[in-house]
C-alpha positions as CSV (number, residue, x, y, z in Angstrom):
1,M,153.4,50.3,0.1
2,P,154.6,47.4,-3.0
3,Q,154.3,43.7,-2.2
4,G,155.6,40.7,-3.0
5,K,157.9,39.4,-5.4
6,S,158.8,40.0,-9.2
7,T,157.2,37.2,-10.9
8,G,160.7,35.9,-13.0
9,T,164.2,36.0,-11.9
10,F,167.3,37.3,-13.7
11,K,168.9,33.9,-12.8
12,E,165.8,32.1,-14.8
13,Y,166.1,34.5,-17.4
14,R,169.6,33.4,-17.9
15,E,168.3,29.6,-17.7
16,E,165.6,30.0,-20.4
17,L,168.9,31.3,-22.8
18,K,170.4,28.3,-22.4
19,K,167.3,26.1,-24.0
20,R,166.4,28.4,-25.8
21,S,167.8,31.2,-28.5
22,F,166.3,34.4,-29.3
23,A,164.6,35.1,-33.0
24,R,167.1,36.3,-35.6
25,A,166.2,39.0,-37.6
26,E,169.0,38.9,-40.0
27,R,168.1,34.7,-40.6
28,F,165.0,34.8,-43.3
29,E,163.8,33.5,-46.6
30,V,161.5,35.2,-49.4
31,E,159.7,33.0,-51.7
32,F,157.6,34.6,-55.0
33,N,155.4,32.3,-56.3
34,I,157.0,33.5,-59.9
35,A,156.0,30.6,-62.1
36,D,152.6,30.9,-61.5
37,I,152.6,34.4,-62.5
38,V,154.7,34.2,-65.7
39,N,152.0,30.7,-66.4
40,K,149.1,32.7,-66.0
41,N,149.8,36.2,-67.6
42,E,150.5,36.3,-71.5
43,D,152.2,39.9,-71.1
44,L,155.0,37.5,-68.9
45,I,154.8,35.2,-72.1
46,D,159.2,35.6,-72.2
47,W,159.7,34.8,-68.7
48,R,158.6,31.3,-69.0
49,T,161.6,29.6,-69.5
50,K,164.2,28.4,-66.9
51,D,164.5,32.4,-66.4
52,A,161.3,32.2,-63.7
53,L,163.3,29.0,-62.1
54,N,166.2,31.7,-61.7
55,L,164.1,34.6,-60.8
56,T,162.9,32.1,-57.7
57,K,166.0,31.5,-56.4
58,D,167.5,35.2,-57.0
59,V,164.2,36.5,-55.0
60,C,165.5,33.6,-52.2
61,L,169.0,34.7,-52.3
62,F,168.9,38.3,-52.9
63,C,166.4,39.4,-50.5
64,E,167.9,41.7,-48.3
65,E,165.2,42.7,-45.9
66,V,161.5,42.4,-45.1
67,Q,158.8,43.2,-43.1
68,I,156.6,40.6,-41.2
69,P,152.8,41.9,-41.7
70,G,150.7,42.5,-38.9
71,M,147.1,43.2,-38.0
72,I,144.6,45.6,-36.6
73,L,141.5,46.1,-34.8
74,S,138.9,48.5,-35.2
75,N,136.9,49.5,-32.0
76,K,134.2,52.2,-31.5
77,E,133.6,53.8,-28.5
78,Y,130.7,52.2,-25.9
79,N,129.1,54.4,-23.3
80,V,127.7,53.0,-20.0
81,G,126.5,56.3,-18.0
82,P,129.3,58.3,-17.4
83,W,131.5,55.5,-18.4
84,T,133.1,54.7,-21.8
85,F,134.2,51.5,-23.1
86,F,135.6,50.2,-25.9
87,R,134.1,47.0,-28.5
88,N,136.0,46.0,-31.5
89,T,134.4,46.2,-34.7
90,K,136.6,44.3,-37.1
91,V,139.9,43.2,-37.8
92,G,142.3,44.2,-40.5
93,F,145.5,43.0,-42.4
94,L,148.3,45.1,-42.5
95,G,149.6,43.8,-45.6
96,N,148.9,46.8,-48.0
97,E,152.3,48.0,-48.2
98,I,154.9,45.5,-47.3
99,N,158.4,46.3,-48.4
100,F,161.0,44.3,-49.9
101,T,164.5,45.4,-50.2
102,F,166.2,43.5,-53.1
103,L,170.4,43.9,-54.0
104,T,170.7,43.8,-57.2
105,D,172.9,42.0,-59.6
106,Q,174.7,43.7,-62.7
107,D,172.1,42.4,-64.8
108,W,169.3,44.2,-63.2
109,F,167.6,40.7,-63.6
110,L,165.2,41.2,-60.8
111,R,164.4,45.2,-60.9
112,S,163.5,44.3,-64.8
113,F,160.9,41.8,-63.9
114,F,159.3,43.6,-61.5
115,E,158.7,46.3,-64.1
116,H,157.5,43.8,-66.5
117,W,155.2,42.4,-63.8
118,V,153.6,46.3,-62.8
119,N,153.2,46.7,-66.5
120,A,151.4,43.7,-66.5
121,C,149.2,44.8,-63.6
122,A,148.3,48.3,-65.6
123,D,150.0,48.7,-69.1
124,T,152.5,51.7,-69.2
125,V,151.1,53.0,-72.8
126,S,147.7,52.0,-72.3
127,Q,146.8,52.1,-69.1
128,E,145.2,48.7,-69.4
129,I,144.6,47.3,-65.9
130,G,145.3,43.4,-66.1
131,Y,142.8,40.7,-64.3
132,P,143.4,40.5,-60.6
133,D,143.6,36.3,-61.1
134,D,146.4,37.1,-63.5
135,V,148.6,39.5,-61.7
136,T,148.6,38.7,-58.4
137,T,150.4,35.2,-56.5
138,T,151.4,34.2,-53.0
139,I,154.5,35.5,-51.1
140,T,155.7,33.3,-48.2
141,I,157.9,34.6,-45.8
142,K,160.0,32.2,-43.8
143,A,161.9,33.0,-40.1
144,L,164.7,30.6,-39.6
145,D,167.0,29.9,-37.0
146,V,170.8,28.9,-36.7
147,Q,170.5,25.6,-38.5
148,D,168.4,27.3,-41.2
149,N,165.4,25.3,-40.0
150,V,161.9,26.7,-40.9
151,K,160.6,27.8,-37.1
152,K,157.4,29.6,-38.7
153,E,156.2,31.3,-42.0
154,W,153.9,34.0,-42.9
155,T,152.0,33.8,-46.3
156,L,150.9,36.7,-48.7
157,Y,147.6,36.2,-50.7
158,E,146.6,37.7,-53.9
159,A,150.1,39.9,-53.6
160,M,150.5,42.5,-56.2
161,P,153.5,44.9,-56.3
162,K,151.9,48.4,-55.7
163,V,155.6,50.4,-55.8
164,I,158.8,50.3,-57.2
165,N,160.9,52.6,-55.0
166,L,163.4,55.5,-56.5
167,V,167.1,53.7,-56.1
168,P,169.9,56.4,-55.4
169,L,173.0,55.8,-57.6
170,S,176.4,58.0,-56.3
171,S,179.7,58.3,-57.7
172,G,181.0,58.8,-53.8
173,T,179.5,55.5,-52.9
174,V,181.0,52.0,-53.3
175,S,178.3,49.6,-52.7
176,A,175.4,47.2,-54.3
177,V,172.7,49.2,-55.4
178,R,169.4,48.1,-53.4
179,N,166.0,47.9,-55.2
180,T,163.1,48.3,-53.0
181,L,159.5,46.6,-54.3
182,I,156.6,47.4,-52.2
183,I,153.9,44.7,-52.1
184,S,150.2,45.4,-51.5
185,S,147.9,42.0,-50.2
186,A,144.8,41.0,-49.6
187,Y,145.2,38.8,-46.3
188,W,147.3,36.7,-44.8
189,D,147.8,33.5,-42.7
190,S,150.4,32.1,-40.7
191,S,152.0,28.5,-39.5
192,E,151.1,27.4,-35.9
193,V,153.7,27.7,-33.5
194,Y,153.4,24.1,-31.1
195,G,156.5,24.9,-28.7
196,P,160.0,24.1,-28.7
197,Y,159.6,20.8,-30.7
198,E,162.1,20.0,-34.2
199,S,159.2,20.7,-36.4
200,D,155.4,21.4,-36.7
201,M,154.9,17.4,-37.6
202,E,156.3,16.6,-33.9
203,A,154.6,19.0,-32.7
204,K,151.7,17.4,-34.4
205,M,152.8,13.6,-32.9
206,V,152.6,14.8,-29.6
207,L,149.2,16.9,-29.5
208,S,147.0,13.8,-31.0
209,N,145.8,11.4,-29.1
210,G,146.3,7.6,-30.3
211,Y,149.8,8.0,-31.9
212,K,153.1,7.4,-30.7
213,E,155.5,10.1,-28.8
214,A,157.2,12.4,-30.5
215,N,160.3,11.0,-30.4
216,S,159.5,7.4,-31.6
217,T,160.3,5.8,-35.1
218,Y,157.7,7.1,-37.6
219,H,157.3,8.0,-41.1
220,M,155.6,10.5,-42.5
221,V,154.2,9.7,-45.9
222,T,152.2,12.2,-48.1
223,D,148.9,11.2,-51.0
224,G,148.5,13.1,-54.2
225,S,146.6,15.8,-52.2
226,G,149.1,16.2,-50.1
227,K,147.2,14.8,-47.2
228,V,149.8,13.5,-44.6
229,F,150.1,10.0,-43.0
230,F,152.5,8.2,-40.7
231,E,153.1,4.6,-41.5
232,P,153.6,2.4,-38.7
233,S,156.8,1.8,-37.1
234,K,158.0,-1.1,-36.0
235,E,157.4,-0.6,-32.4
236,G,153.6,-0.7,-33.1
237,H,150.7,0.9,-35.2
238,Y,149.1,4.0,-34.9
239,S,145.4,3.8,-33.8
240,E,144.0,7.0,-35.7
241,D,144.4,8.8,-39.2
242,P,146.5,11.9,-38.1
243,N,143.9,13.9,-40.8
244,P,139.9,13.3,-39.8
245,E,137.9,14.9,-41.7
246,P,135.4,16.8,-39.2
247,E,132.3,16.1,-38.4
248,I,129.7,19.6,-39.3
249,N,126.7,19.6,-38.0
250,P,124.5,22.3,-40.9
251,G,122.2,22.7,-38.0
252,Q,124.5,24.1,-35.1
253,A,127.2,25.0,-38.1
254,R,128.9,28.2,-37.6
255,Q,130.1,30.1,-40.4
256,L,133.8,30.7,-40.7
257,T,135.9,34.1,-41.5
258,R,139.6,34.1,-42.7
259,T,141.8,36.2,-40.5
260,G,145.8,35.9,-40.2
261,G,146.8,32.3,-39.4
262,K,143.1,32.0,-37.6
263,Y,139.9,31.0,-38.4
264,L,137.5,32.2,-35.8
265,P,133.9,32.1,-36.0
266,A,132.2,34.8,-37.8
267,F,127.9,33.8,-36.9
268,N,125.2,31.2,-36.6
269,S,124.2,29.8,-39.8
270,D,120.6,29.9,-38.2
271,D,120.6,34.0,-37.1
């Protein structure tokens, strides 16, 4: 007969919802690093004006639907006598086909840029292929709360267009035109989540030894390289650098391989 009780109750479920809400599917923001593409690609020289800034804003405002990238583990069978087990062999990034759907303005501004971007990747007349460094960029997908605070973000690296989907038009339909761009990326990374804090910086203040609690007064400053420091508050000072440089022992160092949001050890350097 079954024994014991459930780990959670409906009352606990309701109490948790009073403390925190669900992530909302409609609360997101997308950023394409368009300035990076147009500045390094001669085929897009006509876009090296204020149009690039407008495009970045349009991408942010008019992106109606997007997909958060995923990951996949490959494994193989491992037989021990009559028993069959599975062992992981590698990890892959589900970033080969990520769909971005955009509302289209009456000038077809975004659609025109996407067509030029594809042409820079592979010339539609000569079929000349563009260099990957010239046609790829980074794309950031941000998850927002209802107060427009960024709670988590995913960054796609070496992203380039793969498909500009067909766009149906119909005299029997009264609605905005939507264009879907399918993006391929080599890999992706994600921001860390530290718990129910107002920001990652606040969480780091809690988790870092030698610093004041997150709810105390502090000031964040950055240097030219983007490194973050905390100025002393009136109540005292911080005893440690919030960005200590890691000490690496060459004899015991482990080579790292980049994965989605993590750095995992690959193998010993002396193997």
